[in-house]
C-alpha atoms as an extended CHARMM CRD file, in Angstrom:
* protein
*
       207  EXT
         1         1  MET       CA             -0.1830000000      -41.5640000000      -49.5110000000  PROA      1               0.0000000000
         2         2  THR       CA              0.3950000000      -39.8740000000      -46.0350000000  PROA      2               0.0000000000
         3         3  ASP       CA              3.4060000000      -37.7820000000      -45.1770000000  PROA      3               0.0000000000
         4         4  GLN       CA              4.9420000000      -36.7470000000      -41.8060000000  PROA      4               0.0000000000
         5         5  LYS       CA              2.7420000000      -33.4150000000      -41.7750000000  PROA      5               0.0000000000
         6         6  LYS       CA             -0.5120000000      -35.4930000000      -42.1820000000  PROA      6               0.0000000000
         7         7  VAL       CA              0.6150000000      -37.9250000000      -39.5030000000  PROA      7               0.0000000000
         8         8  VAL       CA              1.0270000000      -35.0970000000      -37.0550000000  PROA      8               0.0000000000
         9         9  GLU       CA             -2.3160000000      -33.6450000000      -38.0410000000  PROA      9               0.0000000000
        10        10  ILE       CA             -3.9200000000      -36.8920000000      -37.4820000000  PROA      10              0.0000000000
        11        11  LEU       CA             -2.2850000000      -37.2580000000      -34.0080000000  PROA      11              0.0000000000
        12        12  LEU       CA             -3.7040000000      -33.7910000000      -33.0480000000  PROA      12              0.0000000000
        13        13  SER       CA             -7.2000000000      -34.8270000000      -34.2080000000  PROA      13              0.0000000000
        14        14  VAL       CA             -6.7620000000      -38.1250000000      -32.1320000000  PROA      14              0.0000000000
        15        15  TYR       CA             -5.7940000000      -35.7130000000      -29.0710000000  PROA      15              0.0000000000
        16        16  LYS       CA             -8.9420000000      -33.7500000000      -29.6110000000  PROA      16              0.0000000000
        17        17  VAL       CA            -11.2550000000      -36.7240000000      -29.9480000000  PROA      17              0.0000000000
        18        18  LEU       CA             -9.6950000000      -38.4100000000      -26.8800000000  PROA      18              0.0000000000
        19        19  ASP       CA             -9.9090000000      -34.9880000000      -24.8540000000  PROA      19              0.0000000000
        20        20  GLU       CA            -13.5830000000      -34.6060000000      -25.9060000000  PROA      20              0.0000000000
        21        21  ASN       CA            -14.4390000000      -38.1480000000      -24.7260000000  PROA      21              0.0000000000
        22        22  LYS       CA            -12.3040000000      -38.3150000000      -21.7560000000  PROA      22              0.0000000000
        23        23  GLU       CA            -15.1580000000      -38.4060000000      -19.3540000000  PROA      23              0.0000000000
        24        24  PHE       CA            -17.1970000000      -41.1170000000      -21.0440000000  PROA      24              0.0000000000
        25        25  LEU       CA            -13.9770000000      -43.1110000000      -21.3570000000  PROA      25              0.0000000000
        26        26  THR       CA            -13.2660000000      -42.5600000000      -17.5620000000  PROA      26              0.0000000000
        27        27  ASP       CA            -16.8460000000      -43.3750000000      -16.7000000000  PROA      27              0.0000000000
        28        28  LEU       CA            -16.5940000000      -46.6990000000      -18.5490000000  PROA      28              0.0000000000
        29        29  ASP       CA            -13.2220000000      -47.2980000000      -16.5500000000  PROA      29              0.0000000000
        30        30  ASN       CA            -15.0140000000      -46.2800000000      -13.1900000000  PROA      30              0.0000000000
        31        31  VAL       CA            -17.2220000000      -49.5320000000      -13.5490000000  PROA      31              0.0000000000
        32        32  ILE       CA            -14.4230000000      -52.0900000000      -14.1890000000  PROA      32              0.0000000000
        33        33  GLY       CA            -11.1250000000      -50.4900000000      -14.0210000000  PROA      33              0.0000000000
        34        34  ASP       CA             -9.0620000000      -47.7060000000      -12.2280000000  PROA      34              0.0000000000
        35        35  GLY       CA            -11.4490000000      -44.9270000000      -13.4770000000  PROA      35              0.0000000000
        36        36  ASP       CA             -8.6830000000      -42.9560000000      -15.1550000000  PROA      36              0.0000000000
        37        37  HSD       CA             -8.3930000000      -44.2020000000      -18.7410000000  PROA      37              0.0000000000
        38        38  GLY       CA             -9.9800000000      -41.1650000000      -20.3340000000  PROA      38              0.0000000000
        39        39  ILE       CA             -8.0780000000      -38.8560000000      -18.2270000000  PROA      39              0.0000000000
        40        40  ASN       CA             -4.7650000000      -40.5840000000      -18.8030000000  PROA      40              0.0000000000
        41        41  MET       CA             -5.1500000000      -40.8440000000      -22.5360000000  PROA      41              0.0000000000
        42        42  ALA       CA             -5.9350000000      -37.2110000000      -22.9630000000  PROA      42              0.0000000000
        43        43  ARG       CA             -3.1260000000      -36.2770000000      -20.7000000000  PROA      43              0.0000000000
        44        44  GLY       CA             -0.6410000000      -38.3390000000      -22.8780000000  PROA      44              0.0000000000
        45        45  PHE       CA             -1.6470000000      -36.9850000000      -26.0490000000  PROA      45              0.0000000000
        46        46  ALA       CA             -1.8150000000      -33.4060000000      -24.6930000000  PROA      46              0.0000000000
        47        47  GLU       CA              2.0560000000      -33.9500000000      -24.0880000000  PROA      47              0.0000000000
        48        48  ILE       CA              2.2560000000      -35.2170000000      -27.7180000000  PROA      48              0.0000000000
        49        49  GLU       CA              0.4970000000      -31.9030000000      -28.8360000000  PROA      49              0.0000000000
        50        50  LYS       CA              3.2890000000      -29.9490000000      -27.2240000000  PROA      50              0.0000000000
        51        51  GLN       CA              5.7040000000      -31.6830000000      -29.2960000000  PROA      51              0.0000000000
        52        52  ALA       CA              3.7990000000      -31.3990000000      -32.8380000000  PROA      52              0.0000000000
        53        53  ASP       CA              6.1390000000      -28.7680000000      -34.3670000000  PROA      53              0.0000000000
        54        54  ALA       CA              9.3180000000      -30.7720000000      -33.3780000000  PROA      54              0.0000000000
        55        55  LEU       CA              7.4550000000      -34.0030000000      -34.6700000000  PROA      55              0.0000000000
        56        56  VAL       CA              6.8370000000      -32.6330000000      -38.2830000000  PROA      56              0.0000000000
        57        57  GLY       CA             10.5850000000      -32.7100000000      -39.0210000000  PROA      57              0.0000000000
        58        58  LYS       CA             10.9500000000      -36.4500000000      -38.1850000000  PROA      58              0.0000000000
        59        59  ASP       CA             10.3720000000      -39.3710000000      -40.2710000000  PROA      59              0.0000000000
        60        60  ILE       CA              7.2600000000      -41.3170000000      -39.5400000000  PROA      60              0.0000000000
        61        61  GLY       CA              8.9400000000      -44.0860000000      -37.7920000000  PROA      61              0.0000000000
        62        62  ASN       CA             10.5200000000      -41.6440000000      -35.4320000000  PROA      62              0.0000000000
        63        63  ILE       CA              7.0860000000      -39.7890000000      -34.8290000000  PROA      63              0.0000000000
        64        64  LEU       CA              5.3700000000      -42.9600000000      -33.9380000000  PROA      64              0.0000000000
        65        65  LYS       CA              8.2000000000      -44.1060000000      -31.7400000000  PROA      65              0.0000000000
        66        66  THR       CA              8.2180000000      -40.7290000000      -30.0030000000  PROA      66              0.0000000000
        67        67  VAL       CA              4.5600000000      -40.8060000000      -29.4180000000  PROA      67              0.0000000000
        68        68  GLY       CA              5.0160000000      -44.3350000000      -28.0690000000  PROA      68              0.0000000000
        69        69  MET       CA              7.8550000000      -43.3650000000      -25.3790000000  PROA      69              0.0000000000
        70        70  THR       CA              5.6250000000      -40.2980000000      -24.6100000000  PROA      70              0.0000000000
        71        71  LEU       CA              2.7080000000      -42.5110000000      -23.8160000000  PROA      71              0.0000000000
        72        72  VAL       CA              4.7750000000      -44.9600000000      -21.8400000000  PROA      72              0.0000000000
        73        73  SER       CA              6.2350000000      -42.1050000000      -19.7290000000  PROA      73              0.0000000000
        74        74  LYS       CA              3.0170000000      -39.8590000000      -19.2990000000  PROA      74              0.0000000000
        75        75  VAL       CA              0.0040000000      -42.2190000000      -19.0780000000  PROA      75              0.0000000000
        76        76  GLY       CA             -0.5560000000      -44.2540000000      -16.0060000000  PROA      76              0.0000000000
        77        77  GLY       CA             -2.2860000000      -47.5970000000      -15.4080000000  PROA      77              0.0000000000
        78        78  SER       CA             -1.9730000000      -50.2770000000      -18.3060000000  PROA      78              0.0000000000
        79        79  SER       CA             -2.8720000000      -47.9820000000      -20.9520000000  PROA      79              0.0000000000
        80        80  GLY       CA              0.5190000000      -46.2720000000      -21.3200000000  PROA      80              0.0000000000
        81        81  PRO       CA              2.5130000000      -49.4550000000      -21.5780000000  PROA      81              0.0000000000
        82        82  LEU       CA             -0.0520000000      -50.9440000000      -23.9010000000  PROA      82              0.0000000000
        83        83  TYR       CA             -0.6360000000      -48.0840000000      -26.3390000000  PROA      83              0.0000000000
        84        84  GLY       CA              2.9530000000      -47.0860000000      -26.0050000000  PROA      84              0.0000000000
        85        85  THR       CA              4.2780000000      -50.3670000000      -26.9740000000  PROA      85              0.0000000000
        86        86  ALA       CA              1.8270000000      -50.2970000000      -30.1600000000  PROA      86              0.0000000000
        87        87  PHE       CA              3.0640000000      -47.0630000000      -31.2400000000  PROA      87              0.0000000000
        88        88  MET       CA              6.7540000000      -48.0360000000      -30.7870000000  PROA      88              0.0000000000
        89        89  LYS       CA              6.4390000000      -51.2750000000      -32.7590000000  PROA      89              0.0000000000
        90        90  ALA       CA              4.4950000000      -49.4270000000      -35.2960000000  PROA      90              0.0000000000
        91        91  GLY       CA              7.2200000000      -47.0410000000      -35.6020000000  PROA      91              0.0000000000
        92        92  MET       CA              9.9800000000      -49.5210000000      -35.7390000000  PROA      92              0.0000000000
        93        93  THR       CA              8.2540000000      -51.2220000000      -38.8130000000  PROA      93              0.0000000000
        94        94  ILE       CA              7.6390000000      -47.9620000000      -40.5970000000  PROA      94              0.0000000000
        95        95  GLY       CA             11.3330000000      -46.9720000000      -40.1030000000  PROA      95              0.0000000000
        96        96  ALA       CA             12.6660000000      -44.0220000000      -41.8870000000  PROA      96              0.0000000000
        97        97  LYS       CA              9.6400000000      -43.5050000000      -44.3770000000  PROA      97              0.0000000000
        98        98  THR       CA              8.4010000000      -40.1030000000      -44.7960000000  PROA      98              0.0000000000
        99        99  GLU       CA              5.3260000000      -41.1290000000      -46.6980000000  PROA      99              0.0000000000
       100       100  ILE       CA              3.1660000000      -44.2870000000      -46.1010000000  PROA      100             0.0000000000
       101       101  ASP       CA              0.2490000000      -45.9000000000      -47.9590000000  PROA      101             0.0000000000
       102       102  MET       CA             -2.6330000000      -48.2750000000      -46.5860000000  PROA      102             0.0000000000
       103       103  ASN       CA             -0.2010000000      -51.3890000000      -46.7340000000  PROA      103             0.0000000000
       104       104  ASP       CA              2.1440000000      -49.6690000000      -44.3660000000  PROA      104             0.0000000000
       105       105  PHE       CA             -0.5690000000      -48.8030000000      -42.1580000000  PROA      105             0.0000000000
       106       106  LEU       CA             -1.8420000000      -52.3120000000      -42.0270000000  PROA      106             0.0000000000
       107       107  GLY       CA              1.5820000000      -53.7570000000      -41.4060000000  PROA      107             0.0000000000
       108       108  ALA       CA              2.1540000000      -51.1560000000      -38.6460000000  PROA      108             0.0000000000
       109       109  LEU       CA             -1.1900000000      -52.0540000000      -37.3450000000  PROA      109             0.0000000000
       110       110  GLU       CA             -0.2110000000      -55.7940000000      -37.2930000000  PROA      110             0.0000000000
       111       111  VAL       CA              2.8640000000      -55.4370000000      -35.2980000000  PROA      111             0.0000000000
       112       112  ALA       CA              1.3150000000      -53.0670000000      -32.9850000000  PROA      112             0.0000000000
       113       113  ILE       CA             -1.3320000000      -55.7280000000      -31.9850000000  PROA      113             0.0000000000
       114       114  GLU       CA              1.4090000000      -58.1530000000      -31.7150000000  PROA      114             0.0000000000
       115       115  GLY       CA              3.2250000000      -55.5910000000      -29.2610000000  PROA      115             0.0000000000
       116       116  VAL       CA              0.0540000000      -55.2860000000      -27.1500000000  PROA      116             0.0000000000
       117       117  LYS       CA             -0.5210000000      -59.1160000000      -26.9190000000  PROA      117             0.0000000000
       118       118  ALA       CA              2.9710000000      -59.6070000000      -25.7220000000  PROA      118             0.0000000000
       119       119  ARG       CA              3.2090000000      -56.7650000000      -23.3280000000  PROA      119             0.0000000000
       120       120  GLY       CA             -0.3400000000      -57.5350000000      -21.9690000000  PROA      120             0.0000000000
       121       121  LYS       CA              0.1900000000      -61.2950000000      -22.1130000000  PROA      121             0.0000000000
       122       122  SER       CA             -3.3190000000      -61.4070000000      -23.7200000000  PROA      122             0.0000000000
       123       123  THR       CA             -5.4250000000      -62.4040000000      -26.6270000000  PROA      123             0.0000000000
       124       124  THR       CA             -8.8410000000      -61.8190000000      -27.8600000000  PROA      124             0.0000000000
       125       125  GLY       CA            -11.9400000000      -62.8270000000      -25.7280000000  PROA      125             0.0000000000
       126       126  GLU       CA            -10.4140000000      -61.3800000000      -22.5500000000  PROA      126             0.0000000000
       127       127  LYS       CA            -12.3600000000      -58.1250000000      -22.6590000000  PROA      127             0.0000000000
       128       128  THR       CA             -9.4810000000      -55.9090000000      -23.6850000000  PROA      128             0.0000000000
       129       129  MET       CA             -8.5700000000      -53.3380000000      -26.5560000000  PROA      129             0.0000000000
       130       130  LEU       CA             -7.5700000000      -56.5040000000      -28.5930000000  PROA      130             0.0000000000
       131       131  ASP       CA            -11.3900000000      -57.4600000000      -28.9770000000  PROA      131             0.0000000000
       132       132  ALA       CA            -11.4110000000      -54.1090000000      -31.1450000000  PROA      132             0.0000000000
       133       133  MET       CA             -7.9820000000      -54.2390000000      -32.6350000000  PROA      133             0.0000000000
       134       134  VAL       CA             -7.8730000000      -57.6500000000      -34.0400000000  PROA      134             0.0000000000
       135       135  PRO       CA            -11.2300000000      -57.7340000000      -35.7190000000  PROA      135             0.0000000000
       136       136  ALA       CA            -10.5270000000      -54.3860000000      -37.1440000000  PROA      136             0.0000000000
       137       137  LEU       CA             -7.2790000000      -55.3790000000      -38.7210000000  PROA      137             0.0000000000
       138       138  ASP       CA             -8.7250000000      -58.7420000000      -40.1150000000  PROA      138             0.0000000000
       139       139  ALA       CA            -11.6390000000      -56.6500000000      -41.5300000000  PROA      139             0.0000000000
       140       140  MET       CA             -9.1950000000      -54.1010000000      -43.1150000000  PROA      140             0.0000000000
       141       141  LYS       CA             -7.0950000000      -56.7220000000      -44.5080000000  PROA      141             0.0000000000
       142       142  ALA       CA             -9.9400000000      -58.7270000000      -46.1190000000  PROA      142             0.0000000000
       143       143  ALA       CA            -11.2520000000      -55.3880000000      -47.6830000000  PROA      143             0.0000000000
       144       144  ALA       CA             -7.7150000000      -54.6050000000      -48.9820000000  PROA      144             0.0000000000
       145       145  ALA       CA             -7.5120000000      -57.9360000000      -50.5550000000  PROA      145             0.0000000000
       146       146  ASP       CA            -10.6940000000      -57.1710000000      -52.4280000000  PROA      146             0.0000000000
       147       147  ASP       CA             -9.0370000000      -54.0460000000      -53.7560000000  PROA      147             0.0000000000
       148       148  ALA       CA            -11.3500000000      -51.7610000000      -51.8890000000  PROA      148             0.0000000000
       149       149  ASP       CA            -10.5980000000      -48.3060000000      -51.7500000000  PROA      149             0.0000000000
       150       150  THR       CA             -9.2210000000      -46.3820000000      -48.6940000000  PROA      150             0.0000000000
       151       151  LYS       CA            -12.4850000000      -45.1400000000      -47.3940000000  PROA      151             0.0000000000
       152       152  ALA       CA            -14.2640000000      -48.7180000000      -47.7070000000  PROA      152             0.0000000000
       153       153  ILE       CA            -11.0710000000      -50.2240000000      -45.8420000000  PROA      153             0.0000000000
       154       154  PHE       CA            -11.4360000000      -47.8540000000      -42.8920000000  PROA      154             0.0000000000
       155       155  ASP       CA            -15.1520000000      -48.2650000000      -42.8220000000  PROA      155             0.0000000000
       156       156  ALA       CA            -14.7900000000      -51.8740000000      -42.7130000000  PROA      156             0.0000000000
       157       157  GLY       CA            -12.2830000000      -51.7620000000      -39.7650000000  PROA      157             0.0000000000
       158       158  ILE       CA            -14.5450000000      -49.3080000000      -37.7750000000  PROA      158             0.0000000000
       159       159  LYS       CA            -17.6290000000      -51.5550000000      -38.2310000000  PROA      159             0.0000000000
       160       160  ALA       CA            -15.4870000000      -54.5090000000      -36.8970000000  PROA      160             0.0000000000
       161       161  ALA       CA            -13.9030000000      -52.5080000000      -34.0570000000  PROA      161             0.0000000000
       162       162  GLU       CA            -17.4300000000      -51.2110000000      -33.0890000000  PROA      162             0.0000000000
       163       163  ALA       CA            -18.7220000000      -54.9510000000      -33.1290000000  PROA      163             0.0000000000
       164       164  GLY       CA            -15.8700000000      -55.9780000000      -31.0070000000  PROA      164             0.0000000000
       165       165  VAL       CA            -16.7300000000      -53.0040000000      -28.3590000000  PROA      165             0.0000000000
       166       166  GLU       CA            -20.2100000000      -54.5970000000      -28.3710000000  PROA      166             0.0000000000
       167       167  TYR       CA            -18.8390000000      -57.8960000000      -27.7260000000  PROA      167             0.0000000000
       168       168  THR       CA            -16.7600000000      -56.8780000000      -24.7150000000  PROA      168             0.0000000000
       169       169  LYS       CA            -20.0210000000      -56.3010000000      -23.1650000000  PROA      169             0.0000000000
       170       170  GLU       CA            -20.9510000000      -59.9930000000      -23.3460000000  PROA      170             0.0000000000
       171       171  ILE       CA            -17.8410000000      -61.2210000000      -21.6280000000  PROA      171             0.0000000000
       172       172  ILE       CA            -16.0490000000      -61.6580000000      -18.4170000000  PROA      172             0.0000000000
       173       173  ALA       CA            -12.8580000000      -59.5980000000      -18.0930000000  PROA      173             0.0000000000
       174       174  THR       CA             -9.9850000000      -61.8900000000      -17.4060000000  PROA      174             0.0000000000
       175       175  LYS       CA             -7.0740000000      -59.5950000000      -17.8410000000  PROA      175             0.0000000000
       176       176  GLY       CA             -6.1670000000      -56.3880000000      -15.9480000000  PROA      176             0.0000000000
       177       177  ARG       CA             -8.0460000000      -54.4770000000      -13.1610000000  PROA      177             0.0000000000
       178       178  ALA       CA            -11.2870000000      -55.4390000000      -14.6880000000  PROA      178             0.0000000000
       179       179  SER       CA            -10.5090000000      -59.1950000000      -14.0350000000  PROA      179             0.0000000000
       180       180  TYR       CA            -10.9450000000      -58.3550000000      -10.2700000000  PROA      180             0.0000000000
       181       181  VAL       CA            -14.6960000000      -57.7450000000      -10.4230000000  PROA      181             0.0000000000
       182       182  GLY       CA            -15.3510000000      -60.8570000000      -12.4080000000  PROA      182             0.0000000000
       183       183  GLU       CA            -18.9010000000      -61.6560000000      -13.4860000000  PROA      183             0.0000000000
       184       184  ARG       CA            -19.8250000000      -58.0070000000      -12.5470000000  PROA      184             0.0000000000
       185       185  SER       CA            -17.8060000000      -56.9080000000      -15.8150000000  PROA      185             0.0000000000
       186       186  ILE       CA            -20.4650000000      -58.3150000000      -17.9320000000  PROA      186             0.0000000000
       187       187  GLY       CA            -22.7000000000      -55.6830000000      -19.4250000000  PROA      187             0.0000000000
       188       188  HSD       CA            -19.8680000000      -53.1820000000      -19.4600000000  PROA      188             0.0000000000
       189       189  GLN       CA            -17.9110000000      -52.2580000000      -22.6460000000  PROA      189             0.0000000000
       190       190  ASP       CA            -13.9900000000      -52.1100000000      -22.3590000000  PROA      190             0.0000000000
       191       191  PRO       CA            -12.5740000000      -48.7130000000      -22.1410000000  PROA      191             0.0000000000
       192       192  GLY       CA             -9.5360000000      -49.7100000000      -24.1070000000  PROA      192             0.0000000000
       193       193  ALA       CA            -11.4910000000      -51.3260000000      -26.9640000000  PROA      193             0.0000000000
       194       194  THR       CA            -13.6970000000      -48.1950000000      -27.0830000000  PROA      194             0.0000000000
       195       195  SER       CA            -10.5360000000      -45.7730000000      -27.1300000000  PROA      195             0.0000000000
       196       196  PHE       CA             -9.1030000000      -47.7050000000      -29.9800000000  PROA      196             0.0000000000
       197       197  THR       CA            -12.2550000000      -47.4760000000      -31.9560000000  PROA      197             0.0000000000
       198       198  LEU       CA            -12.4690000000      -43.7060000000      -31.4180000000  PROA      198             0.0000000000
       199       199  ILE       CA             -8.7850000000      -43.4050000000      -32.5890000000  PROA      199             0.0000000000
       200       200  LEU       CA             -9.3600000000      -45.5050000000      -35.6110000000  PROA      200             0.0000000000
       201       201  THR       CA            -12.6100000000      -43.6220000000      -36.4670000000  PROA      201             0.0000000000
       202       202  GLU       CA            -10.3370000000      -40.1980000000      -36.2360000000  PROA      202             0.0000000000
       203       203  ILE       CA             -7.6000000000      -41.6410000000      -38.2230000000  PROA      203             0.0000000000
       204       204  SER       CA            -10.3030000000      -42.4530000000      -40.9720000000  PROA      204             0.0000000000
       205       205  LYS       CA            -11.5610000000      -38.9310000000      -41.1770000000  PROA      205             0.0000000000
       206       206  ALA       CA             -8.2890000000      -37.8400000000      -42.6720000000  PROA      206             0.0000000000
       207       207  TYR       CA             -8.9780000000      -39.8790000000      -45.8680000000  PROA      207             0.0000000000
């Protein structure tokens, strides 16, 4: 089980990994996007770090909704609305729980993905974060159905997300700013799919 304190600790770890990789993510975005993905994501989670002490006292649903609202207000481009929506939808699903398990996590990830699809009017195969998110969820649900332990479930999700990132190199972007470069987007991995994979990998380290 994961309580509020651990959720906040994970969010701080996510901030750290995004901050460490902000130049890498921004370099990816320079090629096919606005060139600000890494900087914006790190900035958004820096704001969450400032709220860490206050977040610990909230239930997990409220923590996630606060994260979502912060990302929407502080992160520019499409990343803020999309990641913000994902966290807010997840928070609404978790609700007033003060502890969550793997089933809660998978349920929250599922509604987060639906939120991203709706907000971005997008689906898989369009060179977006969904190309990592959806395979990761499917792999984690399959592992959970086979009664795998927590580490194995996360490992399955990370492997699928990484494969999704590789897949984004092979396809043309048809959504967002990256769609403007058309066929020139082939050969380049999607920054959003990459940041999601970094986040999921960091979450897994807490278990």
